[in-house]
Phi, psi and omega in degrees: 000122178275149178288136178265135179246124190278137179265161180303320186289333181277351178296133175269120187256135176243166177247132180233152180235134183242124173268105188283002184295123175055026173261147176286135190302309188292316183291323180292316182297327176294313177299316174301316180292332175299315178289327179286329174284330183091022191277348178279350186258147180292338174264030175300134180232124180295337187260011181220148181276092188254010187283175176253172175275142181228130173252126180247122176241165187060039181305329185282345183264010179289150181240158174232158182272165172065211180254033178300329183303325178255335186263335176285125189236125173267128180252150174210127180257132183283341188112341181276155177299135171066020180248058172270134180253152183221143180220137182272167183295332177288315172309312182290325180294323181289325186255328189215066183289342170305308187287334179297315178292318176295324179293319180292325172290322179296331181289344188255000182258155177300138178266072173204194185299323185293315183292330176292317182295321178290321185297326182295345180273000182265126181233122184242128183232142169276126177097183183283329190281139172214163188258029188236035176286338184286339179279350179062061184295150178260144181276123178259124176271114177276117178250154186296319188267030181286119172219109183302327177300312181289334176289329181291318185290334179275356179090010185279326182274012177099353177247126180280148183295321177296331183286339187284341183268000000 
């Protein structure tokens, strides 16, 4: 039996929606990146874009742990000598919460053409409203203890624990 590799054209794409209200930024971004890459699917192929579309709502209500609001600093250089700009996470969440989530997810995707194509499937909105109701997105519950390997061992993801031995 040969291994089947899914092509980009053969991938079945779904739309998912994530509510960022009271979600930890890093954990949520990791889960979103998993869906964008398609690693949650059995037909995952590392060299093809088999991922799904993800919509994030309530971007301004995301939370972080520890003292990251004041201690985490984003740097940007304009290109001129001595003109490095810096913003704290609190400043960015007040002015541009969508970009905070986009930057966090981009950090977890591959840095190549494939990663850029995956990143285009992420839609982030401030507030509840989004423009993708026609796609009938499914809601993803981001849980604290999400670990796909543990779910496989418990038989939840279609693989029985006894079959692995």
